[in-house]
C-alpha positions as CSV (number, residue, x, y, z in Angstrom):
1,M,-63.2,-101.0,246.9
2,K,-63.3,-102.5,243.4
3,L,-67.1,-102.2,243.4
4,V,-66.9,-98.5,244.5
5,A,-64.2,-97.8,241.8
6,A,-66.4,-99.5,239.2
7,F,-69.5,-97.5,240.2
8,L,-67.5,-94.2,240.0
9,K,-66.4,-95.2,236.5
10,L,-69.9,-96.1,235.6
11,V,-71.3,-92.6,236.6
12,R,-68.3,-90.9,234.9
13,W,-67.1,-89.1,238.0
14,P,-64.9,-86.6,236.1
15,N,-68.0,-85.4,234.2
16,L,-69.9,-85.0,237.5
17,V,-67.0,-82.8,238.7
18,F,-67.6,-80.7,235.6
19,I,-71.2,-80.2,236.5
20,I,-70.4,-79.3,240.1
21,L,-67.7,-76.8,239.0
22,T,-70.0,-75.3,236.3
23,Q,-72.8,-74.6,238.7
24,I,-70.7,-73.4,241.5
25,L,-68.7,-71.0,239.3
26,F,-71.9,-69.7,237.6
27,E,-73.6,-69.2,240.9
28,Y,-70.8,-67.5,242.8
29,C,-68.9,-65.8,240.0
30,V,-71.7,-64.7,237.7
31,L,-75.1,-64.6,239.5
32,Q,-74.3,-63.7,243.0
33,P,-72.1,-60.6,242.3
34,I,-75.0,-59.1,240.3
35,F,-77.6,-59.8,243.0
36,I,-75.3,-58.5,245.7
37,K,-74.6,-55.3,243.8
38,A,-78.4,-54.9,243.4
39,G,-78.8,-55.4,247.2
40,V,-80.9,-58.5,246.9
41,A,-80.4,-62.1,248.0
42,N,-81.0,-64.9,245.4
43,A,-83.6,-67.5,246.1
44,I,-81.4,-70.5,245.4
45,H,-78.7,-70.2,248.1
46,G,-77.3,-72.2,251.0
47,I,-78.8,-75.6,251.4
48,Y,-81.2,-75.0,248.4
49,F,-78.2,-74.5,246.1
50,I,-76.6,-77.6,247.5
51,L,-79.8,-79.6,246.8
52,V,-80.1,-78.2,243.3
53,C,-76.4,-78.9,242.5
54,G,-76.6,-82.3,244.0
55,S,-79.7,-83.2,242.1
56,Y,-78.1,-82.3,238.8
57,I,-75.2,-84.6,239.7
58,L,-77.6,-87.4,240.6
59,I,-79.5,-86.9,237.4
60,A,-76.4,-87.0,235.3
61,A,-75.1,-90.1,237.1
62,S,-78.4,-91.9,236.6
63,G,-78.3,-90.9,233.0
64,Y,-74.9,-92.5,232.5
65,I,-76.0,-95.6,234.2
66,I,-79.2,-96.1,232.1
67,N,-77.2,-95.2,229.0
68,D,-74.7,-98.0,229.6
69,Y,-77.5,-100.4,230.6
70,F,-79.1,-100.1,227.1
71,D,-75.8,-99.7,225.2
72,L,-74.2,-102.9,226.6
73,N,-73.9,-104.7,223.2
74,I,-72.6,-101.6,221.4
75,D,-70.0,-100.9,224.1
76,L,-68.8,-104.5,223.9
77,V,-67.7,-103.6,220.3
78,N,-66.6,-99.9,220.8
79,K,-64.9,-100.2,224.2
80,P,-64.9,-103.8,225.4
81,K,-62.3,-103.1,228.1
82,K,-64.4,-100.3,229.7
83,V,-67.7,-102.2,230.0
84,I,-68.9,-102.2,233.6
85,V,-72.6,-103.1,233.4
86,S,-72.9,-106.9,233.6
87,K,-69.2,-107.3,234.3
88,S,-68.6,-105.4,237.6
89,I,-72.2,-104.3,238.3
90,S,-75.2,-106.5,237.4
91,R,-77.9,-105.1,235.0
92,R,-80.4,-105.4,237.9
93,W,-78.4,-103.3,240.2
94,A,-77.6,-100.8,237.4
95,L,-81.4,-100.3,236.9
96,F,-82.0,-100.0,240.6
97,W,-79.4,-97.2,240.9
98,H,-80.8,-95.4,238.0
99,I,-84.3,-95.3,239.5
100,F,-83.0,-94.5,243.0
101,L,-80.7,-91.7,242.0
102,S,-83.4,-90.2,239.7
103,A,-86.0,-90.3,242.4
104,V,-83.8,-88.7,245.0
105,A,-82.9,-85.9,242.6
106,V,-86.5,-85.2,241.6
107,F,-87.8,-85.2,245.2
108,S,-84.9,-83.0,246.3
109,C,-85.9,-80.4,243.7
110,I,-89.6,-80.6,244.6
111,Y,-88.5,-79.8,248.2
112,V,-86.6,-76.7,246.9
113,D,-89.8,-75.6,245.0
114,R,-91.8,-75.8,248.2
115,H,-89.4,-73.9,250.3
116,T,-88.3,-71.1,247.9
117,T,-89.8,-68.6,245.5
118,S,-88.8,-70.7,242.6
119,K,-91.4,-72.7,240.7
120,F,-89.5,-74.6,238.1
121,V,-87.0,-76.8,239.9
122,G,-89.0,-79.9,240.3
123,I,-90.5,-80.0,236.8
124,T,-87.0,-79.2,235.3
125,A,-85.4,-82.1,237.1
126,F,-88.2,-84.5,236.1
127,S,-88.0,-83.4,232.5
128,C,-84.2,-84.0,232.5
129,V,-84.7,-87.6,233.9
130,I,-87.4,-88.4,231.2
131,L,-85.2,-86.9,228.4
132,L,-82.2,-88.9,229.5
133,F,-84.2,-92.1,229.6
134,F,-85.7,-91.6,226.1
135,Y,-82.2,-90.6,224.9
136,S,-80.8,-93.9,226.1
137,I,-83.5,-96.1,224.6
138,S,-84.2,-94.4,221.4
139,L,-83.0,-90.8,220.6
140,K,-79.3,-91.7,220.9
141,K,-79.6,-93.9,217.9
142,K,-81.3,-91.3,215.7
143,N,-79.5,-88.8,213.4
144,L,-78.8,-85.5,215.3
145,W,-81.7,-85.9,217.8
146,G,-79.5,-87.6,220.4
147,N,-76.7,-85.0,219.9
148,V,-79.1,-82.1,220.4
149,V,-80.7,-83.6,223.5
150,V,-77.4,-84.1,225.2
151,S,-76.3,-80.6,224.3
152,V,-79.5,-79.1,225.6
153,L,-79.2,-81.0,228.9
154,T,-75.6,-79.9,229.2
155,A,-76.5,-76.3,228.6
156,S,-79.4,-76.6,231.1
157,S,-77.0,-76.9,234.0
158,I,-76.3,-73.2,233.4
159,F,-79.6,-71.9,232.1
160,S,-81.5,-73.6,234.9
161,L,-79.8,-71.6,237.6
162,T,-81.1,-68.4,236.1
163,L,-84.5,-70.0,235.5
164,F,-84.8,-71.0,239.1
165,E,-84.3,-67.3,240.1
166,N,-87.2,-66.4,237.9
167,S,-89.0,-63.8,240.1
168,L,-85.7,-62.2,241.2
169,V,-84.3,-62.0,237.6
170,Y,-87.6,-60.5,236.4
171,H,-87.6,-57.9,239.1
172,H,-83.9,-57.1,238.6
173,V,-84.0,-56.9,234.8
174,F,-87.5,-55.7,234.1
175,G,-88.0,-53.5,237.1
176,E,-90.3,-50.5,237.4
177,N,-87.9,-48.4,235.5
178,G,-87.7,-50.8,232.6
179,I,-84.7,-52.8,231.6
180,H,-81.8,-51.4,233.6
181,D,-79.3,-54.2,234.0
182,N,-79.4,-57.2,231.6
183,K,-76.1,-58.7,232.6
184,I,-77.9,-61.8,234.0
185,I,-79.6,-62.5,230.7
186,R,-76.4,-61.8,228.6
187,F,-74.1,-63.9,230.7
188,T,-76.7,-66.7,230.8
189,I,-77.1,-66.7,227.0
190,L,-73.3,-66.5,226.6
191,Y,-72.5,-69.6,228.7
192,T,-75.6,-71.5,227.7
193,S,-74.7,-71.1,224.0
194,F,-71.0,-72.0,224.7
195,A,-72.1,-75.2,226.6
196,F,-74.6,-76.1,223.9
197,I,-72.2,-75.7,220.9
198,I,-69.1,-77.3,222.5
199,S,-71.2,-80.2,223.7
200,L,-72.8,-80.6,220.2
201,I,-69.3,-80.7,218.7
202,R,-68.1,-83.3,221.1
203,E,-71.1,-85.5,220.7
204,V,-70.7,-85.7,216.9
205,I,-67.0,-86.4,217.3
206,K,-67.8,-89.2,219.7
207,D,-70.3,-90.6,217.2
208,M,-67.5,-90.7,214.6
209,E,-65.3,-92.5,217.2
210,D,-68.0,-95.1,217.9
211,V,-69.2,-95.6,214.3
212,D,-68.2,-99.3,214.1
213,G,-70.3,-100.4,217.1
214,D,-73.2,-98.1,216.3
215,S,-73.5,-99.3,212.7
216,K,-73.4,-103.0,213.8
217,Y,-76.5,-102.5,216.0
218,G,-78.6,-100.4,213.7
219,C,-77.9,-96.9,215.0
220,R,-78.6,-94.0,212.7
221,T,-76.1,-91.5,214.0
222,M,-74.8,-88.7,211.8
223,P,-71.6,-90.4,210.6
224,I,-73.6,-93.4,209.6
225,V,-76.4,-91.5,207.8
226,W,-74.4,-88.6,206.4
227,G,-70.9,-90.2,206.3
228,I,-67.7,-89.2,208.1
229,N,-66.7,-86.4,205.7
230,S,-70.1,-84.6,205.9
231,S,-70.1,-85.0,209.7
232,K,-66.6,-83.4,209.8
233,V,-68.0,-80.4,207.8
234,F,-70.9,-80.2,210.3
235,V,-68.5,-80.0,213.2
236,A,-66.2,-77.6,211.3
237,V,-69.1,-75.2,210.8
238,W,-69.9,-75.1,214.5
239,L,-66.3,-74.7,215.4
240,V,-66.2,-71.6,213.2
241,V,-69.4,-70.3,214.8
242,L,-67.9,-70.8,218.3
243,L,-64.6,-69.3,217.4
244,A,-66.3,-66.2,215.9
245,I,-68.4,-65.7,219.0
246,I,-65.4,-66.0,221.4
247,I,-63.2,-63.7,219.3
248,I,-65.9,-61.1,219.0
249,L,-66.4,-61.3,222.8
250,Q,-62.7,-60.8,223.4
251,L,-62.6,-57.7,221.2
252,Y,-65.6,-56.4,223.1
253,V,-64.1,-56.9,226.6
254,L,-60.8,-55.3,225.5
255,Q,-62.4,-51.9,225.8
256,F,-62.9,-52.6,229.5
257,G,-59.2,-53.5,230.0
258,W,-59.8,-57.2,230.6
259,W,-56.3,-58.1,229.3
260,I,-55.8,-61.1,231.5
261,S,-59.1,-62.6,230.5
262,V,-58.3,-62.0,226.8
263,L,-54.9,-63.7,227.1
264,Y,-56.4,-66.6,229.0
265,S,-59.1,-67.1,226.3
266,L,-56.5,-66.9,223.5
267,A,-54.2,-69.5,225.1
268,T,-56.7,-71.9,226.5
269,I,-59.9,-71.6,224.4
270,I,-59.2,-70.0,221.0
271,F,-55.9,-71.7,220.2
272,P,-57.1,-75.2,221.2
273,L,-60.2,-74.7,219.0
274,F,-57.9,-73.9,216.0
275,V,-55.9,-77.0,216.8
276,I,-59.1,-79.1,216.9
277,F,-60.2,-77.6,213.6
278,R,-56.8,-78.4,212.0
279,K,-56.8,-82.0,213.3
280,L,-60.5,-82.6,212.4
281,F,-60.0,-83.2,208.7
282,K,-56.9,-85.3,209.2
283,A,-58.6,-87.6,211.7
284,Q,-59.3,-91.1,210.4
285,S,-59.2,-93.7,213.1
286,S,-61.2,-94.2,216.3
287,K,-58.0,-93.2,218.2
288,D,-57.8,-89.9,216.3
289,F,-61.4,-89.0,217.1
290,H,-60.9,-90.0,220.7
291,Q,-58.0,-87.5,220.9
292,L,-60.2,-84.8,219.4
293,S,-62.9,-85.6,221.9
294,S,-60.4,-85.2,224.7
295,L,-59.3,-81.8,223.4
296,V,-62.9,-80.6,223.1
297,K,-63.4,-81.7,226.7
298,L,-60.3,-79.7,227.7
299,V,-61.8,-76.6,226.0
300,M,-65.1,-77.2,227.9
301,F,-63.1,-77.1,231.2
302,T,-61.1,-74.0,230.3
303,G,-64.4,-72.3,229.2
304,I,-66.0,-73.1,232.5
305,L,-63.0,-71.6,234.4
306,S,-63.3,-68.4,232.5
307,M,-66.3,-67.5,234.7
308,I,-63.8,-66.6,237.4
309,F,-63.0,-63.4,235.4
310,F,-66.5,-62.1,235.9
311,K,-65.9,-62.3,239.6
312,I,-62.5,-60.7,239.4
313,Y,-63.7,-57.8,237.2
314,S,-67.2,-57.3,238.7
C-alpha cells in the first residue's frame, strides 16, 4: 500500500482529477448541449471519450514522472521531504512507467482516430508526450519557455476536445448558410484562454517558490533571470488581464439574467484573484509563494466548475 500511495503522489493524483473534471464538464456541459440542440451526435462519445480522457490522464501522469526523474537533485533542495523517485520508487521503474503510460496513451488515441471521424487525436497525444519530455530535460530550465509549454499543454485539454470534433464543428459553425452558431468557438476560446493564463500565472509563482533549488543547479527561470520583483510584475499584468476578461464576461451575461453565474464568479473567481494580486507583492518567502500557488489552484478549480452554468442556462 505504501508503494501505491507513493505512486499516486508521484503522478500528482489531485491534478489528474482536475484533468478528468475539466474534460468531462467541457464535454457534457459545453459541447454536447450545442450538438444536441443542432440535432447531431458528436464524434468523440462513449468509449471514445473515455479513451481520450484516459489518455490525457496517462500523458499527464507520465509527464509528472519524467519531470521528477530529471529534477531529482533540484527537488532534494526545494522539497526534500516530498521526493519519491529514488526513495520510494527507483529511477529505473520511474522511467519504465513513463514509457509505458505514454505508449498506452498514444496507442489509445490512434485507436480513436481509426474508429471515428476525427483525424488529430493520435498526433496530438504524441505531440504532448514529446513536449513534456523536452520540457523535463531542457525547456523547464529556460526563461519563460517552460512556463509557456506547460500552459499550452494545460489549455490543450480543453481545446483538443473541440479539435477532435473537427468535421462536426466545421459543419455546425460554417454550414451551407454561413456562420450561424459560433458558440462552440467562443466557449472553446474562453476556457482555453482561461486555462492558459491561470496556468502561466501559477507556473511563474511556482518558479518563485523554487528559486533556491533552481539557481543551485543552473536553471534559467524567470525569477533567476529577471529577478523576483520583475517576475511579480509579469504575474500582476496577467492577473489584470484575466480579471478584465472575467469582469467583462460577467457584464455580458448579465443581460441574459445569469445572476447565479455572476454571483458565483464574483465570490469564487474574481474575489480570490484580487486577493492573489494583493498578496503577490507582499510575498517574500517560499512559504508565501506556496500559499499563492495554492490559491491560484483553487481559482483553476472554481473556474472549471463554472462550466456547469452553460449546462444550466443552455
